[in-house]
N, C-alpha and C positions, 0 to 999 in steps of 0.2 A: 484405736484403728480399727477398723472391719467389723464383723458381727460377732464375734466371740466365737462360743463352743453354736457350731450348728447342729449341733445333733441333743443340744439341748432343748428345752424351751425359751430358755430366755433369748439365747443366741438366733433360733429359726420365728419369735416375734420381731427382733430386731429385723431381719431380715423381713419379713410381712411390710413391714412399718413402712422401709426401703422401699419396699415395688410398690407400695401404696401409688402412688403417681408419674411408672417408670412403667417401663415394658421388659427394660434389657439388665440389665449390671450395668456395663456400663457400652456408651450411647444407644441408638436408637434404632442399631441388628442386633440378630444374635454371635455373639465374639465364644473367644478362647475362653473372657471374664466367668460368664454362663456355664461354660463346659466345668475351669476350675470352685465355683460356686456349687455346682450343683453335685458334685464328684465330691462336696465337702457334706451333704447331705444323705442322711442313716437309712431314708427312704420316703414314700409319699406323707407331704405334711397331712395335719387335719383341716376338713374341710371349716373352721374355723377360723385357721387363718388364709383367705379368701387372694390376696395379691400372692403371698406365694406358691399357691397348693396354682390358679392360674400360670403366672411366671413359670413350678416345674412341668406340670402337665404340658406346656408346651414348648421348652425345652428338651423332655423327653422324645418329642416328636420330629428331633434334627437329630436322635442318637446317631442313624446312619452316617452324619453328616457333619461328625466333632472335629473330626483330623482338618478338615478341609473348611473348616470357619478361621475368619480372620481374627487378627491380634496374636498376643503371644502370650502364654501361658506365667501367669506370677502367683504371687503366694497367698490362699485363700486369705488373708489378713490384709493384703493391700488390697479391700474392695471394702468398699464399705460407706456406709457418714460420713466417719468421720477422714478418710480417707483422701490423697493425695493424685495429682497423676501422674505416675512414675516418670521419671527421666527417658527417650526417647532412646531404646538398645543400639549397643554398638555396632557399625556399619557391619561387622565380619558378623557380629548376631543375626542384623536384617537380614544381611544375602541369602540364610536361611529360608529363609518365611515368602514362599510365592507368593503368597498373600496381602503382602506389604507392597503399595502402588511406593513405594522409596528405597525397590527390594536388587534394582541392578542400577551397583558400581558401574560403569561397562565402559565408561567412558577417560579416566585414568589426565594424565599428562599430556601434553604435546609429546613430548620427546618420547611414549613409550606407544604410542599409536600406531600401527603398524597393519601391514595386512593380515594377518593371523588372528591381531586384535578385531581389525575390525568386525574379519567372515564371526568371530565368539558373540560380539555386539548385537549382528543382525540376528544368528539364532537365537538367543535371548530373548531378543525383545519380539520373535516369532512367534515362540512360547509364548512368551507372558501370552500374547494379547490372543496367544488361543483358547487358553486357564482363562481368562477374561470371559469372555465369547462363550461359554461352556460353564459360567455361572446359573444358577435356575435363577427365575426370578422372585418375587416377595408373592407367597402364598395367605393368602387374607382368608385366617381360621377368627373359628370364635370360641368361648366361652362357657358352655349352657350346667345350668342344673337345675334340675327336674325333679317333682312331690310325683312320685306314686302313689299311687294309693288305691291302699285294696277293699275286700267290699263288708270282713268284716275279720274280728279280734283273733276268728280264727285257720283265717288265712296261711298258711307258711311264707312267711319273706323271704324264707332262703332259697327256694324255690322264684318267688318272685327277680328277686335279684340274678339267678340263675337266668329266668331266658333273656333280659333285656341285656343281658353280660355277651348272651349266645345271638344278638342280632351286629350281625358284622359285615361294614360294609367302607368300600375302596373314604378315605376321606373322613372317618373318625374310629375315634381315640376314647375309650369310656375309662376314667379314672376313678378315683375312689364314692367311698358311698357309706351311707348312716342311718340307721333306722333313729323315724322321731317318731314319738308318743302325739295321737290328736286328740284326744282323748275318748273317755271308753272301754279302753283298752285298747284300743284299735294305735297301731302307729306305720305309719309312711313310708316307703324309702326314697331317700335325697340322693339320689344320684350323682356326678359331674361327664361330663364330656367334652372333648376339645374336638370339632368342623372345621372343616374344609370349607368356608360359607356356597364356591362355586358349585359345593357335590353334594353337600347333608344340609338339608331345611327340620327348622322345627315340626312341618307337618308328616316330616318322613318319620316324626322319630315317632311321634302321636302317633300316628295309626301303625306300624308296627310295632309295639309296646299295645297299645289294646285292642291288636290280636287275641292277644292273650284272655279273653275275656271273663271267662271264667273265676283266673287270680283276681285280674284290672278293671277299679272301677272307673277311673280316668289316671288324668297326667296332665297335671299346673307344669308351665314357666315358672321357672322359681327364679332363676335368676341369670341372666345375656350380656354378656361384651363382650365387644369388636377384641381381636390381640393385635 
């Protein structure tokens, strides 16, 4: 059951294969399942684990919202290709989760209903409705891998990467990078990023990177995937 040791290459490979046709660990939205698995990793996955890297950067963008994501945290071993859905948590535990649609056990028996219980019920329902209304809508994002090519083999590729990462914009998050040989001693910079589709486009990235004309010959889109 589960993925094994997620700090090992075998465990990360199992997780990468699991995410090949999934956007999230459990269901169709980010949840506490993603938070648990994200926390079990030792850091940014290597670029060859493309599905895992896509998922990692996407979940990383939710860092400030981890506590408010839906679901109940379980052991990391309970998630994975061999796992089965866990039994629903007891009512007492569910009552502590404000994001669970079944977390409001307000009605009780007819014998226990009185004015105080009714007032509490109305208060809880109002608080629940207000919290649901404040939840942000789904933000469309994409994972892009760029190939940044220098002029020759004498170009300082560390400086190239520094210039690329200095490009800061709302809706842009830089990910992992590596140098890839292209021939004659020349290496290109391959770097990934996650963008919010409504804010950042490929034209913007290409224009800003190629502004460093003394270092950069061209920029190509190596991969583009909707998250």
